[in-house]
C-alpha positions in Angstrom: 13.8 -25.8 1.5 16.8 -24.5 -0.5 17.0 -20.7 -1.2 19.6 -18.3 -2.5 20.4 -15.0 -0.7 22.0 -12.0 -2.4 23.5 -9.0 -0.6 25.3 -5.9 -1.8 26.2 -3.5 1.0 26.8 0.2 1.4 30.6 -0.3 0.8 29.8 -1.0 -2.9 32.6 -3.6 -3.0 30.8 -6.5 -4.5 28.0 -9.1 -4.4 27.8 -11.9 -1.8 25.6 -14.8 -2.8 24.9 -17.9 -0.7 22.8 -21.1 -1.3 21.4 -22.4 2.0 19.4 -25.5 2.9 16.8 -24.7 5.7 15.7 -28.1 7.0 14.2 -26.2 9.9 15.2 -23.4 12.3 17.6 -25.7 14.1 19.2 -27.2 11.0 20.5 -24.4 8.7 23.3 -25.3 6.4 25.1 -23.3 3.7 25.7 -25.3 0.6 28.0 -22.9 -1.1 28.8 -19.2 -1.3 30.4 -16.9 -3.9 31.5 -13.3 -3.9 32.0 -11.2 -7.1 33.6 -7.8 -6.9 32.0 -4.7 -8.4 33.9 -3.5 -11.5 35.6 -0.1 -11.1 33.1 1.3 -13.5 30.1 0.0 -11.6 31.4 1.2 -8.3 32.0 4.7 -9.7 28.7 4.8 -11.5 26.8 3.6 -8.3 28.6 6.2 -6.2 27.6 8.9 -8.8 24.0 7.6 -8.8 23.9 7.6 -5.0 25.0 11.3 -5.1 22.4 12.2 -7.7 19.7 10.5 -5.6 20.9 12.4 -2.6 20.7 15.7 -4.6 17.1 14.8 -5.4 16.4 14.3 -1.7 15.8 10.6 -2.3 12.8 11.3 -4.6 12.9 8.0 -6.5 10.1 9.0 -8.9 12.6 11.5 -10.3 15.8 9.5 -9.7 14.4 6.5 -11.7 14.2 8.8 -14.8 17.9 9.7 -14.6 20.0 8.4 -17.5 22.4 6.8 -15.1 19.7 4.9 -13.2 18.8 2.6 -16.1 22.4 1.8 -17.1 23.6 1.2 -13.5 20.6 -1.0 -12.6 21.2 -3.1 -15.8 24.9 -3.6 -15.0 24.1 -4.3 -11.3 21.5 -6.9 -12.3 23.9 -8.6 -14.7 26.5 -9.0 -12.0 23.9 -10.4 -9.6 22.8 -12.9 -12.2 26.4 -13.9 -12.9 26.8 -14.6 -9.1 23.7 -16.7 -9.1 24.9 -18.8 -12.1 28.3 -19.3 -10.5 26.6 -20.4 -7.3 24.4 -22.9 -9.0 27.3 -24.3 -11.0 29.5 -24.6 -8.0 26.8 -26.2 -5.8 25.8 -28.9 -8.2 22.2 -28.4 -7.1 19.6 -28.6 -9.8 17.8 -25.3 -10.5 14.4 -26.9 -10.0 15.3 -27.7 -6.4 15.9 -24.0 -5.6 12.7 -22.4 -4.2 13.6 -18.8 -4.7 16.2 -16.0 -4.6 16.1 -13.5 -1.8 17.4 -10.1 -3.2 18.0 -7.2 -0.9 18.9 -4.8 -3.7 21.4 -1.9 -3.5 20.7 0.8 -1.0 21.0 4.0 -2.9 19.2 6.8 -1.2 18.3 7.9 2.3 16.9 5.5 4.9 14.5 7.6 6.9 12.8 5.4 9.5 10.3 6.6 12.1 13.0 7.2 14.7 14.5 9.8 12.4 11.4 11.1 10.5 10.0 12.9 13.6 6.4 12.6 12.5 7.0 13.1 8.8 6.7 10.3 6.3 9.2 7.5 6.9 10.8 5.8 3.9 13.5 3.6 2.7 15.4 3.4 -0.6 16.8 0.3 -2.4 17.0 -0.3 -6.1 16.6 -3.6 -7.9 15.2 -5.2 -11.1 13.4 -8.3 -10.0 11.7 -8.9 -13.3 15.1 -8.8 -15.2 16.8 -11.0 -12.6 13.9 -13.6 -12.6 14.1 -13.7 -16.4 17.9 -14.2 -16.4 18.0 -16.8 -13.6 14.7 -18.5 -14.4 13.9 -18.5 -10.7 11.4 -16.6 -8.5 12.7 -13.4 -6.9 11.6 -12.3 -3.5 12.7 -8.8 -2.8 12.0 -5.3 -1.3 12.1 -6.7 2.3 12.2 -3.4 4.2 9.0 -1.8 2.8 6.5 -3.9 4.6 7.9 -3.1 8.0 7.9 0.6 7.2 4.2 0.3 6.2 3.6 -1.2 9.7 5.3 1.7 11.4 8.6 0.0 11.8 12.2 1.0 11.2 12.6 -1.4 8.3 15.9 -2.4 10.0 17.8 -4.2 11.2 16.8 -7.4 9.5 19.6 -9.6 11.0 18.0 -10.3 14.5 15.3 -12.6 13.3 17.8 -14.7 11.3 20.1 -14.6 14.3 17.2 -16.0 16.4 16.8 -18.8 13.9 20.6 -19.6 14.2 20.4 -19.5 18.0 18.2 -22.7 18.2 21.0 -25.0 17.3 23.5 -23.0 19.4 21.4 -23.0 22.5 21.1 -26.8 22.3 24.9 -26.8 22.9 24.7 -24.4 25.8 25.6 -21.3 23.7 23.1 -18.9 25.3 22.3 -16.0 26.0 23.8 -14.7 22.8 24.7 -11.3 21.4 25.3 -11.4 17.6 27.2 -8.3 16.4 27.5 -7.3 12.8 30.5 -5.2 11.9 29.6 -3.9 8.4 29.4 -0.3 7.2 27.0 0.1 10.1 27.1 -2.1 13.1 24.0 -3.7 14.6 23.4 -6.1 17.4 20.9 -8.9 18.0 20.4 -10.2 21.5 18.8 -13.6 22.1 18.0 -14.0 25.7 15.3 -14.7 28.2 14.2 -13.2 31.5 11.8 -14.2 34.3 9.4 -15.8 31.8 12.2 -18.1 30.5 10.7 -17.6 27.0 13.4 -16.8 24.4 13.4 -13.2 23.3 15.1 -11.4 20.5 16.1 -7.7 20.6 18.0 -5.8 18.1 19.0 -2.3 16.7 21.7 -0.5 14.8 24.6 0.8 16.9 26.1 3.3 14.3 29.0 3.7 12.0 31.5 0.8 12.0 33.5 0.4 8.8 32.1 3.6 7.3 34.7 6.1 8.6 37.5 3.5 8.8 37.2 2.7 5.1 36.9 6.4 4.2 40.1 7.1 6.0 41.9 4.1 4.5 41.0 5.4 1.0 41.7 9.1 1.8 45.0 8.7 3.7 46.5 5.5 2.3 44.8 4.9 -1.0 43.5 1.5 0.2 39.9 0.2 0.2 40.1 -0.8 3.8 42.6 -1.3 6.6 43.5 -5.0 6.1 44.4 -6.7 9.4 44.7 -3.3 11.0 48.1 -2.7 9.5 47.5 0.9 8.6 46.5 1.9 12.1 48.9 -0.4 13.9 51.4 2.4 14.8 48.7 4.9 15.7 47.5 6.0 19.2 43.9 6.4 20.5 43.2 10.1 21.1 40.6 10.9 23.7 39.8 14.3 22.2 39.0 12.8 18.8 37.1 10.0 20.5 34.9 12.5 22.2 34.4 14.5 19.0 33.4 11.3 17.2 30.8 10.5 19.9 29.4 14.0 19.7 29.4 14.4 15.9 29.8 11.1 14.0 26.1 10.3 13.7 23.7 13.3 13.9 20.1 13.1 12.8 18.3 15.7 10.6 16.7 16.9 13.8 20.1 17.5 15.4 19.9 14.6 17.8 22.9 12.4 18.6 22.0 9.0 17.3 24.0 7.2 20.0 21.7 8.7 22.7 18.5 7.6 21.0 16.6 4.7 22.6 15.9 1.6 20.6 14.1 0.7 18.3 16.3 2.7 16.0 18.2 2.3 12.7 21.0 4.3 11.0 23.0 4.5 7.9 25.4 6.6 5.8 22.9 9.4 5.5 23.6 10.2 9.1 27.4 10.1 8.9 28.8 13.5 7.8 32.1 13.8 9.6 34.4 13.0 6.7 35.7 16.5 6.1 36.4 17.0 9.8 38.3 13.8 10.0 40.6 14.2 7.0 41.6 17.7 8.3 41.8 16.8 12.0 45.1 18.0 13.6 46.6 14.6 14.3 48.8 12.2 12.6 47.0 10.1 10.0 47.7 6.8 11.8 46.4 8.3 15.1 43.1 9.4 13.4 42.6 6.0 11.8 43.4 4.2 15.1 41.0 6.3 17.1 38.2 5.8 14.5 38.8 2.0 14.7 38.6 2.1 18.5 35.4 4.2 18.2 33.8 1.4 16.1 34.2 -1.0 19.0 33.4 1.7 21.6 29.9 2.4 20.3 29.0 -1.3 20.0 30.1 -1.7 23.6 28.1 1.3 24.8 25.0 -0.1 23.0 24.9 -2.9 25.5 23.5 -0.4 28.0 20.2 -0.8 26.1 19.7 -4.4 27.2 16.7 -4.2 29.5 17.4 -5.3 33.1 14.5 -7.8 33.0 16.5 -9.9 30.5 19.6 -12.0 31.1 22.8 -10.3 29.9 24.6 -12.1 27.1 27.4 -14.6 27.9 28.4 -15.1 24.3 29.3 -12.4 21.8 29.4 -13.8 18.3 30.9 -11.5 15.6 30.4 -11.3 11.9 31.0 -8.8 9.2 34.3 -7.6 7.6 35.1 -5.1 10.3 35.7 -7.8 12.9 38.5 -9.2 10.7 40.5 -6.2 11.9 42.3 -7.5 14.9 42.7 -4.1 16.5 38.9 -3.5 16.6 38.3 -7.1 17.8 40.8 -6.7 20.6 39.4 -3.2 21.5 36.0 -4.7 22.1 37.4 -7.4 24.4 39.4 -4.7 26.2 36.2 -2.8 26.8 34.4 -5.8 28.1 37.2 -6.7 30.5 37.7 -3.1 31.8 40.9 -2.3 30.1 39.7 0.1 27.4 39.8 3.9 27.3 36.5 5.4 28.5 35.3 9.0 28.1 34.5 10.6 31.5 30.9 11.2 30.7 30.4 7.5 30.1 31.9 6.2 33.3 28.7 5.4 35.0 27.2 3.8 31.9 30.2 1.6 31.5 30.2 0.6 35.2 26.5 -0.5 34.7 27.5 -2.7 31.7 30.5 -4.2 33.5 28.4 -4.8 36.6 26.1 -7.1 34.6 29.2 -9.0 33.3 31.0 -9.2 36.6 31.3 -12.8 37.9 30.0 -14.3 34.7 32.1 -16.1 32.2 31.7 -14.7 28.7 33.2 -15.6 25.3 33.9 -13.5 22.3 34.3 -15.3 19.0 33.7 -15.0 15.3 30.6 -16.9 14.2 32.8 -19.1 12.0 34.1 -20.7 15.2 30.6 -22.2 15.5 30.4 -23.3 11.9 28.4 -20.2 10.8 29.9 -18.3 7.9 30.3 -14.7 8.8 31.2 -13.7 5.3 27.8 -14.9 4.0 25.7 -13.9 7.0 24.0 -11.0 5.4 23.4 -12.9 2.2 22.0 -15.8 4.2 19.6 -13.3 5.9 18.1 -12.7 2.5 17.9 -16.4 1.8 16.0 -16.8 5.2 13.7 -13.9 4.3 12.8 -15.6 1.0 12.1 -18.8 2.9 10.0 -17.1 5.5 8.0 -15.3 2.8 7.2 -18.6 1.1 6.2 -20.1 4.4 4.2 -17.0 5.3 6.3 -16.3 8.5 6.8 -12.9 10.0 10.4 -11.6 10.0 10.1 -8.4 12.0 8.6 -7.7 15.4 7.8 -4.7 17.6 10.7 -5.4 19.9 13.2 -5.2 17.0 11.9 -2.6 14.6 9.2 -0.8 16.6 6.5 -1.9 14.1 2.9 -2.0 15.2 2.8 -5.7 14.2 5.3 -8.0 12.7 5.5 -8.2 8.9 5.9 -11.0 6.3 8.5 -9.2 4.4 8.9 -8.9 0.6 7.0 -9.4 -2.7 7.6 -12.0 -5.3 8.3 -11.8 -9.0 8.2 -15.0 -11.0 10.1 -15.5 -14.3 8.2 -13.7 -17.1 6.2 -11.6 -14.8 6.2 -7.8 -15.2 6.2 -6.1 -11.8 5.8 -2.6 -13.0 2.6 -0.9 -12.2 1.2 2.5 -13.4 2.4 5.2 -11.0 4.7 3.0 -9.0 8.1 1.7 -10.3 9.1 -1.7 -8.7 12.7 -0.9 -9.6 12.9 0.7 -6.2 11.4 0.2 -2.8 7.6 0.4 -2.4 8.2 2.4 0.7 10.3 5.0 -1.1 9.7 8.7 -0.5 6.1 9.6 -1.3 4.7 6.0 -0.8 1.9 7.2 1.5 0.4 9.4 -1.3 0.6 6.4 -3.8 -1.3 4.1 -1.3 -4.2 6.5 -0.9 
């Protein structure tokens, strides 16, 4: 089955699109991928819309009536459609052979999963116009993947682990196992494919916390750059233990005042938890030192997250990285330093780190980008959407209680065929079905 996956992340830098041939779970092959940047206007307008949605406390019934909402969504959909057309042209694959497009949509408001809702209504917020995209591309659109898991009591995230499990089948045939996939995007997340006493393959996963979020913010604020390419901006900086401690204590705080890093999985995070920007840009250190410490922190919280691997499961031997953040050699080397016992550790984490390293001791392990195993890291998140579309068409579940905490796994998404109007009275399908207030609409 051939499907297309579309992903636009929280960095608002562009559209990633990939066409993938899924012969089966052990034979997954990308045909072609393309990336198109956001225009300066679209990025500015999307940032403004995101702020307006935040000001409305993620009430999408109100936000969808904003003048900016309609224009931004139209421009966004045009860009996605353009990416699809370039993809098809570049691939040489006939349109009729493409089963569907998997569309994540643009996250635009708060992601408020059960782990953060504290008994209140959980919700998630993405925007999309599947009807317009289906009309433009003449292909079925499968979208709104997070809502079904929210309906089942899950976090709605992360979505990567099930796709990483599918990728692991071919890898394990070649002895690459147990595996920890690590996504270094705006937020980092891990997926651990392992087994324990039962010898049955198991997948676990959760968000670790901010990864590129603060790094990109500081690159823009201090150096007028979109990101720290190859770690050059922070290269002369030094890691400061006081700032590292402040980051751990303040960088990701829930609405309830909890430190996200201390929460047990299943859990998910996002930019709505990250509110340390003002503190960082005024921190009493040299700019390069602040950036260098924030980059070390990105690797640090991923490493500390390994403490949540249950002892009944085999600890990973292979750490496979994807996402733009791992292209920064400083962060990449920091993670290896932490694994090998050479990294800076905060005093309060000494025993936690010793526990992680004890599970590694005596075992050979390998750290590599997924590209080293012929798996494109650049298009990983887009391919997840392609896989979600495939699984929807095959009626296969894509979430599980071990990953998202849902009561039962969900077949994720809804479909919009060309010419079909998905709007329904009282509920706009230009945003997530599980947007704020969804429980009242379902009564």
